[in-house]
N, C-alpha and C positions, 0 to 999 in steps of 0.2 A: 504494500500500500504506500504510494508516494506522498510527498508533500502536496498540499493543495496549491493549485495555480490560479484559483478563481479570484484572488485579490492580492494586493501588495501589502505585505506586513508593515506595520508602523511601530516603532519603539515607543512605549507608553510610560517609561520609567520617570520621565520628567514632567508628567502631567498629573492632573488631579487623581487619576486612577491609582497612583502609588503614594497617596497621602493618607495618613491614618484617620480613622473615623470611629466614633463610639456608636455601637448598635446594641440596644438593650443594655446589658451589663458587660458587654464584650468591647475590647479595644482592638479593632482590626487594622493592620498595617497597610492594607490595600483594599480596593473596592471591587475586585474580581470575585464573583460568587459562582459556585457550582449550582446550576439549576436542578430542580427535582426531575429525575430522568427514569421513567419506568423501563426496566431492563428484563423483566420476566425470568429471573434466575432463581426465584424461590421455589420451594418444593412443598406443595400443599399448604401454601401460605406461611411456611417457615423459612426465614432467610437462610440462604446457603452461606453460613457464617465463614467457612473456610475460604470459599471463592470470593465472596463479597468483601471480606476483610482485605484481601489483596487489592481489589478494585478501588475501594475507598482509601486504602493506604497510599496507593500510587497517586491519587488525585488530591491528597491533602499534604503532600511533602513540603510545599512552600509554607513556612510557619505563619500562623495567623489567618489562614484561609477559612472562609465560611462555606461549609458544605451543607447543602439542603438535600436530604436523602430523597430517594425515589418515593412516590406516594405509597403510604402504608395504611392498611385497612384497620379501622378502629374496633370492629367486631365482626363476627361471622355474618350477622344480618346486613352489615354495611358492605359486604364483599360481593363476589360474583366472578372473580378470576382466580384460577388455581395457582398460577405461577407468580403472583405478586405477594410481597410480604405483608404480614399482619403484625400488630403490636398489642394484642389483647391477652395473649397467653404467656405463661412462664417459659414454655418451650421456645416461643418466638423471641422473647426478650433475652434469653440466655445467648442466643446467636447475635442479637443486636449488641450485647455487651462486648463481644469480640470485635465488632466493627468500630464501636465508639472508642475502645481502647487503642486501636490503631490510629484513629484520627487524633485523639488527644496526645498520643505519644509523639506525634508530629507537631504538637503545640498549635493545632488548628481546632476549629469549632464545628459543631454539628447541630442543626435543627432538623427535626423529623416532620415530614409533611403528612398531615392527618387526612384520611381519605374515606369518603362514603360514596359508593358508586351510584346508588339509585337506579334509574332506568338504563344506565350504561352497563349494568351487569349483564352477563349472559343468562337469559331467562331459563335455559335448559339446565344450567348449573344450580340456579336457585331452586328449581323444581326438584332436582336430584337430591339436594340437601335438605329439603323440607322447609325452605325459607320463603318469605314473601318476596315478590318482585316489586320493589317500592319506587315511588316517585312522588312528586308534589300532588299530582292529580291522577285519577284513573283514566285509562283509555287514551292517554296522550303519548302514544308510541312515537319514537323519533324517526321511524321509517316503516314502510309497509313490510319490508323483509323481517324486521325485528318483531312486528306484530304477528306475522305468520309463524315465526319461530316460537314465540311465546305461546300462542294458542295451540300449536302442535305439541308443545311440551306440557300442555294442560295447566298452564299458570297464567293468570291475567295480571296486568299491571295494577298495582294497588296504590291508591292515594292514601298516604299515611295519616293516621288519626292524631289528634292533639296529644293523647297519651303516648303514642309511638314517637312523636317528636320529642317529648320529654325523655323517653328512653334513649333516643339517639344522643341527646345532650349529656345524659349520664354516661353513655359510652365514650363520648369525647373526653369527659372528665376523667373517667377511670383509666382509659388508655394513656392519657397524658401523664397522669400520676405514675403509671407503670414505666413509661418510656423515660421520664425524667429520672426515676429511681434507677433505671438501667444505665444512666450516664449521659443522656442527651442534654444539650445546653438549652434547648427550647423546642417549640413546635410551631409549625406553619399550618394554619387551617386552609384546606384546599376548597375554596369557594369559587372555583373557576372551571373552565374546560368541559362544561356540560354535565358535571357530576351533580350529586344530589342537592347541595346547597345552591348551586346556580340554577338548578331546575325549579327551585322556589323563587329565586330572584327574578327570573325572566318570565314575562307575561305569556310568551309563546308556549311555555311548558306548564305554567301555573294557572289553573282555571278554578282555583278554590274561591269559596264565598265566605269563609270564616276570617278570623283575624290574621291568618297567614296567606291571604290571597287578596287580589284586587288592587289596592292602592300600593304606591311605592313603599310606604312605611310598613305595610303588612307583608309584602313580599321580601323585604329585607329582614324581617323580624327573626327568622330562624338563624341566619348567619350571625346576627348581633347577639342573640341569646347564647350561642356557642362562645362567642368572644367573651361575653360577660362571665359565663361559667368558668372559663379557663383563667381569666384574670383573677377571679376569686380563688381558684384552686392552686395555681402555680405562680401567679404574679405576672403583671403586664409585660415586664421586661423579658419574659421567656415565651411570649405569645406573638405570633405574626399571622398575617392572612394574605392569601393570593387571590387576585381578581382578574378576570379576562373580559373586559367590556366588549371586545371586538370579535370574539370567538364564533366560528360558524359550524364546527363539527357537532355531531350528536343532536341535530335539530335546533341548535342555537342560530340566531339570525343576525348577529353582528350589529351594524349600525341600522339595520332594518327592524331591529327590536324596538317596539314602542317605548319611548321615554328612556332610552338607554343612558344618555348622559345625565339626565335628572336622577335616575336610579343610582348610578355609581357616585355621583356628586353627593347624594344624600348619605350613602354608606360612609363615604370619607368624612363628611361633616359629623356624623355620629361618632366615628372613631376619634375625631379631633375633640369632640365634647368630652369623651372619656379621658383623653390625654390632658385636657385642661383641668379635669377633676383629679389629676394625679395618677392616671392609669394609661400612660402612653405605651402603645405596643412597640415591640422592638423594631418592626418595620412593616410597611405595606408593599407587597410584591405585585407588580402590574405587568401584564403581557401586552406588548405593543402590537399594533395591527400589521407589522411587517410579516407576521406569520399568523394566519387566522384559521388554518387547518393543520393538523399534526403532520401531514405529509408534504405540505407546501414549502418551497424554498422562500418565496416572498409572495405577499398578497398581490393580486392584480385586480381586486374588486373595489367596491365602494369605499372600503376602509383605507385605501392607500393615501388619501389626503388627510387622515386623522393621526393623532398620537395621544399619549397619555399625559401631555403637558398640562391639561386641565386639572389634573389631580393636585398640583402644587398649590392651587388656590384654596383647596379644601382641607388638605392634610399637611401639617407643619413638621412632621417627623421624617424619619428616614424612608426613602423609597428605593426599592430594587426594581429595575426594569429589565425585561427579557424580550428578545425578538430578533434573533439573527444578527446581533451586533458584531460578531466575529468577522463577518464578511465585509464590514464597513467600519474599519477602525477609526476613520476620521469622524464619523457620526458618533461612535462610542466616546471619543474625546470630547465632543461637543456636549453630549448628554450628561456625562459624568462631571462636567465643569460646574453644573449646579451643585453646590457644596454638599448636599445631603443625599446624593444619588449613588447607588451602586449598580453594577451591570451583571446580570446573570447570564452565563454562557452554558449552552446545552450540548448540541451535537458535536461541536469541536472540543468540548470537554470529554466527551466519550472517546474521541479518537486521539486526543492529545493529553496524556496524563500529566505532563509538566506544563500545562497551558499557562499558568501564571508567569512562570519564568520566561516563556516565549513571548507573551504579550509585553512583558517588561523590556525585553531586549529587541523586540521587532523581528523575531525569528519565524520562519515559515511554520505553519501548522500542518499536522497530519491530515490527509484526506480521510473522511469517514466512509465506512461501508454500511449503507442503510440496510442491506439484506441481513446483517448480523446483529442488528439492534436487539432483537427479541429471541435470539437463540437460547438454548438451555445449557450451553457449555462455556468454556473460556474464550472461544473464538470471537473476536470483536468485542471482548470484554476486558481481559487482562493482558492481551498480547500486543497492544499498540506500543511502539517504542517511544522512549524519551528522545529528545533532540540528540544527545550524545550517542545513544544507541543507533539512531538512524544514520548519523554521520559515519559511524564505524562500518556500516554496510553500504555506504556510497550514495545515500539518498541526495546529498547535497550536489553531487556531480550531475545527476540526472535532472534535478530541479533547476540549477542555474543554467545548464545547457539548453533545456527545453523552454525555459521562461525568458531568457535574455538573449537568445541567439538573434542575429540580424536577418 
């Protein structure tokens, strides 16, 4: 796998990217963040501690790096994928301890992303395990194919009751307590990318008529109740949230969603109110519209003219922005120049274990292999080389010859 030739590297060591910043109760020496990256290496929802310890160890070698783990399921009912990790059982968390120990040995930090799939679960797996197929509202399948699969499996989409919402909040609380006890530095609430909490936020998936549906305030209620419960349980400085206003997968509508900007402005305003009352979250993580579907390189739709700059008017704390910034280092420099911004890198963090060092020095990044993102073994997971290793096998000669030849 060669170096990427899709963009020209830029050394960021003398920019805001490599100035220290306080995030929650952490002092980070730079603003490069590892984005949460689903990798499908778990076994029946138990992290593959031996393999994943190597993976996270490789990517946290630069001291003081903030690692956000892959999305991790808070309870069996919140799941629906067999090969993604959970954090609700002792067996799972014993494996997480191995991973956290590696990250902390490198003097880096780790937040765990908390995940509830809702209607993004595989309905046949929920039926197999005797679990509900949950969403904000019944019959709001995100595609005809999913509806057909659901009905064939003998399980219908279930709009969760208010008591079931309360149970989900308890699951967020209990899983957070367990994962902090296992050694995590904090948690990131996944309220994005068409999963359960965003299914409540967006009017296209939420057709409820009770206090969790209809108005902006009602649709935001579930996410904010989770925030409040975790603030009370583990402290605001250990809590963060991820939002994706422009997302289009899983039945989400991006900027075609009614009141999208009003909704996300309201959520940010509510988080700022909590901050002003002494409960400022560690950060808010926003996905820019440069990537609005998980498989896209860049958006070419209506979102292209938007970005998350509106958030700075509503939230005065730390913001992490994600959205294919690796391929545009000049834009990354511009965005991070706002003093409270960090940049989350995803696909190039998969392929480039020493990404922070290479961004610092302006070294080429490894090209990623999309076909290996979700394999079950070490290929495309722990076998990408560092820059020094790549040089030893001659990648630099191939790169410079093919990139700069006349």
